[in-house]
N, C-alpha and C positions, 0 to 999 in steps of 0.2 A: 398582569396586567393585559389587555389586549390592544391592537391595532386598528384602525378604521380610514377612509382617507374620503374625497370629495368630489374631485376634478381629476380632468386625464394628469397624468403621470410627467411629474417635470420636477427634477432637483438634482443640483449638481453636487449638493455633498449626501448624497444617498445611502445608507447606512444599512439598509436591509432592501431586499428587492420589492418587496411591495414595502415602498416608503408610506410615510402617515401624514406627507404634506405635498399637497400636487400646487399649480399655480392658482391662486384666486379669481373667483368670477368676474367678468369683463363686465366692459360697460353697456353690454347686450343684455345681462341675466341681470344686475343690480340697478341701469341708470347711472352709475358711477364708474369710473377708470378705477383700476386698481393706486393702493397709495404713491409705489415707485413699480418700474419697471422689474418684472421676476417677483412679483411678492407672490409667496406660496401660504397656503392656508390649508387647517386639517386639524381632528382631533386623536386624542388618544383615550382610550378607553380606560378606565381604573376601577377597584373595588371601591366603594364608598367607604367600607373597613377594612382600610387595608392588610388587617389582622386576619380579618375571615374570606377565605378565598370566593365562601360560599355567596358573600352579600352582592347585594345588583351594582352593576355596573352605572358607570355617571362618566359623563365625557367633558375630556377638556381641548376648549375654544384654544386654539394654534395660530400665529402668525408670525412668520419668518419673513424680512427686509431684507433681501442676500446682499453678502460685501461689494461694493462697486468692484474693487479688484478681483479681476480671476482666479488670482492664490489666492482664499483667505485667509485670515489667522486659524488656530483652530481652537481661539478658545473667542465662543461669541458674546454680547452683552445680553442680559434678561432683563428685560425690565419692568418694575413692579409697583403698579396702580396701587394709591393707598384708599382711604376710606373710613373703615374699613369698608369693603361693599361694592368698591368700583372694576371697571372692567377696564383691565391694561390692555386689551386688542380695543377698544373704542378711543382711550388712551393715547392709541398710537398716530390718530388722525392729527390728535394736537400739537404732539410734541417730537412724532418722529425727523424733522429736519432741524430741530435742536443739536439733534447726534450724527448729524451730516456727515464729519468729519471723523466719528467715529466709521460709520458706516463705510469708508471709503477702506476698510480693514478688516471689518468684522460685520457676521452677520447679529442684525437685531430681534430679537425673538421676544414676543408678548404672547405669553399663556394667560388666559382668564380663570381666577382662583377660582378654586369648587366654589359654589354657592355663586356665581358671579356672571354677570355679561353670557355668555353661551354655557358656559361651564352649570351644566344642572342649575340652572340661579334659583335663588331661598327669596322668595319676596311674598308681601301681606298684601291685601288690597288696600288699593291707593282711596283717598275720600274722593266720593262726588264732588263734581263740578262746581256745588251749592255751597262747598263749605264755607268759600269768602264772605258769604251771607249770613251764616248761623254765630248765634255768641258764643263766647270763652267754653262756659258750661256745656254746651250742647257737642261744642267739638269733641271736649276734653270724654265724654261720655260716650262717644261714637270711637274713637280711639283707644278707650279701656275695653271696649267691647272687639275691635278685630285685634283688639294684640294677643287678647287672652284666644280668640279665635284661631288665630295665627300658629299663638305658642303649642295648643292643641295639637295642630296640624304638622307639626316639625317636630312634636317632640321624641319623636323614636329616631330621629336622626341627625339632629341639630348639633346633638356632640360630638359628630365626623366634621364638623366646618365650623375651627376653631385654627390657628396660625400651624401648630406642628404638624396635622394633617399637608395644611395645603404647601408647605415645604415637602414633603416625604411625594408630594404631587412634582416638583417642580423638579426633582433631583430624577425622578421618572422621566419625563420629559426630556431631559439631558442627557440620560440614556437613551432612550428611544430614537433621539436626533446623532447619536453617535458621537457627541463630545465629549472628550475625558476632562475635561475644566472647563469653568465660565466664567464671566464677570457679572458682576449685580448692580445693576441702580437700585433705589427705592426711594420713593417719595414720600411723605407722612408714614400713614401705617407702613406703609411698602418698606421702608426701612427696619418696622420690629420684625417685617417677616425675611428680609436680607439675613438682621442679625441672627434669628433664629436655623436657615439656612448655613452661618457659619459655623455655628455649634452644633448642628448634626452632623455636616457634610464636609466639614473644612480643609480634607484634602481634595474636594472636588473643586474649590472656590479661590481663582487667582488673585481677586481685586474686587473692592467695591467702592460704592459713594452713595452715601446716606444723605439725602437732602429733607430737611425737617424733619430730625432726629427724633424718634417718639418711640421709648424703649418700654420694656412694660409698667418699667415704675412710673411711668407719666399715668395711667391709673384712671384712663378717660371716663368721663370728662371733668376731676376733681379740680384740674389746675385755669380750666379753660376761663374761669371770670377773673380769675387774679391777672392771668397772661394778656386776656384781652385788656383789661381795664388799660395797665401798662401798657400793652399798645396803644390804646386810642390817647391815654394822656401824654405820652411822646409826640405823637400828631397834632393836638392839640400845642405843647410846645413848639414844636417848630412853625405850626401858623404865627404864635403870638410873638417868635424871633423874627419874623417876617414884615416889616414893616406895610407892606399893600395888604398881606393879608391878615393881620392884626387891625388892622384900618377897618377893614369892608368886614371881616365877618365875625372880630371880637373873640370872646374865649367861648369855645363850643361848649367845653364840660358845663358853662353855668347854662347854656341855653338849651342844651339838653333836657336840665333837671325843670326848669318853663316846661318846656313842651314833654315831657313825662308828667309834670302835676298836670295841666290843661287833657292828657290822655286818661289819666286816672279818675279824674272828674268826670269827663265825660261817660266813661264806661260806667260807674256808680250811679249817675244819674239818668244809665241806660239812655242813652241819646249820642250814640256812637258815630265817629268824627269818618263820614264817607268821603271818599274822594273819586272823582272822574276823571279821568286820562284819555287821550288820543292811543290808536293801536293804529300805528301808518302800514305796518304790513298786512294787516286783516282791514285794511278803511271800518273800524269802528271803536265805536269808544265803551273803555272797560270800566270796571266798578272795582273798586276797594276799602275793605272797614280797618282803619287801623285804631287798635290798640297798643299800650306799653310795651307789653310783650311783643307783639309784630314788630312795634319800631325799634326795639333793642333787639331784635335777632337781625333786621336789616341793616344796623350800625354794624353789628358783628359781622354777615357776611361780606360788609366792605372792608373789614381790615384785610379779609384776606387776600385781596388786590393793590399790588403798588399804583395803578390807573385810579381805582375806584377810591382808596384809601384819601387821593390827591382832590376829591370832588367833595371828602366831607364838609370841609370848611362850609363850601356853598349849600350844597344839600339839607345843611342841621339849620344854616342861617335861615335860608329861604322858609323852611318849617316852622320854625321861633316865630316867622311872619305870618303864619298859617297859610304858606303856599307851600303846598306836600305835592306838587305837579315832576321834582324834580326824586324826591323821594318817592314817590309811586312809579316814574321809571326805574327805579332802582331795583323794586320790588319785579317789577315783569322781567327786568333782567337776573337777578338769583334765581326768580323761580325755574328759567327756559336753563340757565348755567346748572344748576341742581339738575335737572331734567334730561340733561345732556351726558350729564357723568353716570347715570343709568344706577348710580346706587340700588343694590340689591339689600334692603333692609332687614330680612329677616338671618341672611348673613352675620352682616352688622351686628346684629341682637348677640347672637349668636358668640361671637367675637368677644365684644365688651362685656356682656353680661358674665360671661365665664372667665375672660382674661383679666381685667381690668378693676368690676364691682368686688372683686374679693378682695382686692390688695386695698380698697378707701376706707383708711384710716386717718384721712389729712385732714384738719379744722379746717381746708380750702372750701369740702364738700359742701358746707352750710353756704358759702357765697352769690352772692348775683353778680352777672352782667348788667347792669343796670336795672331793669326790672324783668331778666330771664335767669333762673336756675336751671342751668344745665343737670346739675346732679339727681335736683327731685323729677325734671323731664325724663332722664335716663332710668331713676328708679323704678320709676312709675312702670316702665318696661320689663326693666330687669324680674321685679319680686312676682311676674309673669312667668318668664322665659325660664324653659328646660334647665337644669345646671348640672356638667359634667365635672370630672376633678382634670384636672393637667398635671402632669408629672411636676417635682418641687424643684427640678433642677431648670425646667421651663424660666421661674422666677429670677433664676439665678444671675445677676451681670453678668455679661458675657467678655470674656479674658480673651483677647486674639492675637495672634500676630500676621494678620491676614492686612496686610494693603488698605488703608480704608483712606479716605478722604468725604470728611465730617463738611457737609454746607448751613449756613442758617441765614436767615435775615434780621435785621437789627429791630424791624416791626412785626418780627412773626407775632398773631396771635395766640395762634394755641402750642407752637415746639419752638420760642426761645432758646438762643444760643447756651442759655444755661444746660438743654437739656443733651446739648450735643459734648457740650464740655465734660457735662458728668460721665457719656459713653465714654470716650474720649481718654480720660484718664485711665482707665483699663484695657485701651489697643496700644502694643507695641511697636507698630511701623501706620498711625496718623497724623493728619492734618485737619486740624477745627478751623474752618475761614467762615467770618460774618460777615454778610456785605450790607454795608452803612442802612441803607435805602431799602434794602429788599424785604420783605413780607411773605409771602409763605411759599416756597420753593423757588428755590434761584437759580435753578440750572439753565433758564429761559435769558437771564439777566447778563448785560453788557459783555465781558470777558470771558464766562463762565463757561459754555460751551466749551471755547477752547481748551481750559487749563482743564475739563474733564477728558477731551479727547486728549491728554497730552498725558495725564493721570493711568489711563487705560493703555497707551502705548508704551509705557513706562515699567506700570504696576509698583510704581512708587512716588511718594510724595518729593523726595531729595531733587531741590533743585528746581521744582517749581517755581515760577515765576508769577507771584501770586498779589503785587504790587496792586495789578488794574482794577482788585476787588475793592479797593477803596474808593473807586470813581465809580460806584455806586450809589450813588445817593438819592436822596428823596426828590420825588418830582415836586416842581413848585407848588404852597400847596393856594397860591396865589391865580391857578389855572383861569376862572373867572374872572380875577380883578380887571382885564384889560377893557371887556366887554362891561361891567360895570360903572367903571369910571368915565366909559365915552356917553353911556346914558346919562349919568349924571350930569355930564358935562353939555347934553343935549346933542350927543353926534351921532345917537344911533338914535334911531325912533322906532 
């Protein structure tokens, strides 16, 4: 490997004369201030094929948010994004504040996994803006053609963009920054990366927090339909148990069935439902074409978020009355949120097609969530994607005594507590916690940030006061109820 850097030198934890980290570009260069005072940026050059020193070099993008204390602990926290395909450095903008208490005494390190962010990103071509006006068959034909082109482009290199290689990179970064041991936080797919690091480099890992546990056995996306339907059913039950929500919005599942039937009929008659809605940010009107598949995916995307899930009864009730304005706003929000994740889709395919689809033997794989079949969609990609063999031990459940805190949300549509409990049985010094009202990723909720900080301080779950997690309840499902009641009473015009 070799080292490079990008800005004038300043690094309180220099491990080499020519440190790989320098002060991050400031406002004059980017138009934005650094995330925190003293934030450091840099890159580490590594071989694309680490077993071949002659293979081409790729750069790993690194961000360090230094500890507030002038005398930092020697074991930093590395934070790993999910996806697969998400940028950890971009994630820092959204979640660094959650780890404020951790950063009092420890550096926070964010590394874009190879193939993501600014670490030699692997991306396929984006569909043209006109895609929203295309018929479903036209979309599929374009997608099939582009996936084949993309697979051919990355055929020679995709084998090196799986989890085991990413973990080796993380340890090279650890060495380059001069840390003897580290702590890990992983979210969603990031938990798989953390567990693989624990398997390959147990002596270098002090502790880990796994939020939204996604072991290899999850076989993405085999169980998405089952787990998402379970989440939606629980939300429906929660609404029906609330007097206001039940009165105003009724049974969500029954209304969804009505909506899907209407959308399928419109599609079969080639009279698609077109929605016009305002875009206040750009002072213009937008248009979206709604079909059963798109509707199903919008509901699925809302299940990820505690805030958006609380709006589902209202969104679905309006849509059943053929008022799609809130649904269109949800589509806009989902589109922007996905864009902000900066998912590197070709890297994602390299992981899922090689690590997960080879395990797909579950009867769940034929299930659909409403009118969307996750497995069918992914297999359309994987049937074209280059294949590589992984070592057998990659698929063995991790057994470890490394201290671990496992976190789950009671309404999580993709990594419910079942997976955390399955993993927890193989761990010797761990604790699995479920936030009853949490969805996907609960590190930001309630008292969890403080619990995480206490765990990293001790590297132990012993004597953690965890009762507060039970106070993370579902948000009221009648958020729109007061407005609706006022309308009905003639108070709001």
